[in-house]
TORROVO-411801 format. One line per field, with one value per residue (C-alpha): chain; y negated, z, x. Coordinates in steps of 0.1 Angstrom, whole numbers, plus 5000, padded with zeros to 4 digits. Last residue first. Layout:
N
cadena	[A:...]
yy	[Y:...]
zz	[Z:...]
xx	[X:...]
% end
This chain:
266
cadena	[A:A:A:A:A:A:A:A:A:A:A:A:A:A:A:A:A:A:A:A:A:A:A:A:A:A:A:A:A:A:A:A:A:A:A:A:A:A:A:A:A:A:A:A:A:A:A:A:A:A:A:A:A:A:A:A:A:A:A:A:A:A:A:A:A:A:A:A:A:A:A:A:A:A:A:A:A:A:A:A:A:A:A:A:A:A:A:A:A:A:A:A:A:A:A:A:A:A:A:A:A:A:A:A:A:A:A:A:A:A:A:A:A:A:A:A:A:A:A:A:A:A:A:A:A:A:A:A:A:A:A:A:A:A:A:A:A:A:A:A:A:A:A:A:A:A:A:A:A:A:A:A:A:A:A:A:A:A:A:A:A:A:A:A:A:A:A:A:A:A:A:A:A:A:A:A:A:A:A:A:A:A:A:A:A:A:A:A:A:A:A:A:A:A:A:A:A:A:A:A:A:A:A:A:A:A:A:A:A:A:A:A:A:A:A:A:A:A:A:A:A:A:A:A:A:A:A:A:A:A:A:A:A:A:A:A:A:A:A:A:A:A:A:A:A:A:A:A:A:A:A:A:A:A:A:A:A:A:A:A:A:A:A:A:A:A]
yy	[6582:6599:6594:6596:6603:6622:6649:6655:6687:6677:6704:6701:6721:6739:6769:6762:6783:6813:6810:6839:6865:6849:6832:6797:6809:6823:6792:6771:6792:6789:6752:6757:6781:6758:6735:6702:6670:6651:6617:6630:6596:6608:6585:6582:6617:6606:6574:6591:6616:6592:6585:6621:6654:6651:6645:6674:6698:6689:6721:6743:6736:6712:6698:6665:6660:6691:6692:6724:6739:6760:6785:6814:6841:6859:6862:6836:6810:6814:6784:6762:6771:6766:6731:6725:6740:6725:6687:6697:6709:6678:6659:6679:6670:6635:6633:6657:6634:6604:6615:6583:6561:6594:6581:6582:6606:6633:6627:6644:6677:6706:6744:6762:6793:6815:6840:6874:6891:6927:6937:6948:6932:6900:6900:6909:6879:6857:6868:6861:6829:6818:6828:6807:6774:6774:6781:6752:6728:6729:6748:6732:6701:6694:6705:6683:6652:6657:6661:6629:6610:6626:6612:6580:6573:6571:6542:6521:6550:6569:6604:6629:6663:6685:6714:6741:6779:6780:6791:6817:6844:6871:6900:6917:6952:6981:6966:6974:6972:6937:6923:6936:6922:6892:6884:6893:6874:6843:6848:6851:6817:6802:6783:6815:6825:6859:6879:6902:6917:6945:6948:6983:6983:6966:6933:6913:6899:6922:6908:6877:6883:6898:6866:6847:6873:6866:6832:6829:6830:6848:6862:6882:6905:6910:6938:6927:6938:6907:6903:6905:6877:6855:6867:6860:6825:6816:6829:6805:6777:6778:6807:6833:6832:6809:6828:6845:6876:6891:6925:6931:6954:6935:6918:6930:6911:6932:6956:6953:6914:6895:6900:6873:6844:6843:6847:6824:6797:6779]
zz	[1471:1495:1532:1549:1587:1585:1603:1574:1558:1523:1498:1463:1445:1411:1420:1448:1428:1437:1474:1482:1471:1496:1489:1496:1530:1542:1531:1551:1582:1578:1582:1614:1623:1616:1644:1633:1650:1679:1683:1667:1650:1633:1627:1664:1667:1648:1666:1702:1686:1676:1714:1712:1717:1685:1667:1682:1675:1638:1623:1655:1638:1644:1615:1600:1572:1551:1513:1504:1468:1448:1421:1411:1392:1373:1340:1325:1355:1346:1323:1340:1376:1361:1352:1388:1408:1384:1393:1431:1428:1408:1436:1464:1441:1441:1481:1487:1462:1480:1517:1538:1517:1515:1495:1504:1478:1475:1514:1524:1509:1490:1499:1471:1468:1443:1440:1419:1394:1389:1356:1370:1340:1346:1384:1371:1346:1377:1398:1377:1364:1400:1412:1384:1389:1428:1424:1399:1419:1455:1454:1423:1423:1462:1454:1423:1442:1470:1451:1430:1464:1476:1445:1448:1483:1506:1530:1506:1490:1520:1521:1549:1537:1530:1508:1501:1504:1510:1477:1488:1464:1467:1449:1440:1432:1449:1483:1480:1443:1437:1467:1451:1416:1432:1447:1419:1396:1422:1421:1385:1381:1410:1435:1447:1466:1479:1505:1508:1539:1535:1554:1553:1587:1606:1626:1619:1649:1639:1602:1615:1638:1609:1592:1618:1619:1581:1579:1546:1518:1534:1520:1540:1516:1535:1534:1543:1572:1583:1607:1583:1562:1596:1606:1569:1568:1605:1596:1565:1587:1607:1607:1581:1556:1532:1502:1510:1489:1497:1488:1496:1522:1519:1497:1468:1436:1411:1385:1348:1352:1326:1289:1277:1254:1220:1203:1231:1216:1249]
xx	[0704:0729:0731:0763:0765:0733:0745:0770:0757:0748:0738:0753:0727:0734:0717:0692:0663:0684:0685:0660:0688:0712:0744:0731:0716:0751:0766:0744:0748:0787:0782:0764:0791:0820:0804:0792:0801:0786:0765:0736:0733:0768:0797:0797:0815:0844:0847:0845:0875:0898:0914:0923:0904:0886:0920:0936:0911:0912:0930:0914:0879:0850:0833:0832:0811:0802:0791:0781:0781:0759:0762:0736:0745:0715:0731:0713:0722:0760:0761:0739:0751:0788:0782:0770:0798:0825:0810:0809:0847:0854:0839:0860:0894:0888:0881:0910:0934:0923:0932:0938:0912:0884:0856:0819:0807:0835:0844:0812:0831:0830:0832:0818:0794:0791:0763:0756:0736:0738:0750:0782:0800:0784:0795:0829:0829:0818:0842:0874:0858:0849:0885:0899:0880:0881:0920:0922:0901:0912:0941:0960:0946:0955:0991:0995:0982:1003:1032:1025:1022:1054:1070:1058:1062:1033:1024:1000:0987:0973:0986:0971:0972:0941:0943:0916:0906:0868:0858:0830:0826:0794:0785:0821:0831:0844:0851:0888:0891:0873:0894:0926:0913:0906:0939:0959:0941:0944:0981:0987:0966:0989:0972:0955:0987:0983:0968:0939:0924:0896:0862:0847:0830:0809:0810:0841:0864:0891:0893:0895:0922:0944:0936:0951:0985:0983:0989:1005:0979:0949:0918:0894:0873:0837:0812:0779:0757:0740:0772:0796:0782:0782:0816:0835:0818:0829:0867:0866:0855:0885:0907:0925:0895:0911:0892:0859:0851:0821:0805:0769:0755:0722:0698:0714:0707:0686:0699:0702:0708:0688:0698:0719:0702:0714:0679:0662:0683:0702]
% end
């Protein structure tokens, strides 16, 4: 970047506490764990949901502190994403941290999946995993720039972006896109004091996958890691919390592996 065109640095330092945090897809699972870890350190959280309002209300009830808000909407639609963002910004009085957690992950192995279903799954995965992440990032980053306070964006990626997902190919491909998007934004937003990073979890325990861990497949899943277990959602949430902290600015552009040494990249 030419020094003459470099933006002015943020007018105010990125806050260390009492931040305004939007977590997409926070009705349960990892989104709930992420919302809770931010609330526990004194931040105010916008809990986003699409269709699971009752579960999102449960997340809201579990949060420490006050000033949290519930925000509903379909982020796969550009207008829906804009509505979610504006409602969250209004409810929180601005935005300091965005966590892009909303995602689709439906099984669709090519040999078993009819073409019409295959095409539909790719559209659905792209709309939520990639386009919603890109659109919410744009909306949050532009608000952060206008505030002059810097900020953080943390994307939830996946180990599957690196090792492949034969039964969930659109999921693996779209999570690779999420990682690449995060790195592109890390470069373009750094002059404004906005750090962007991604986490790439392996298998972790949530309500959605509990049946797999309890069944015959469970032992094989746990054996993927030399620790002989899977992660908890809280472990992933702690990494998200750190990447969103003031001290993690130099981690901008990172894709942080969180897979218990089950897949090692070189």
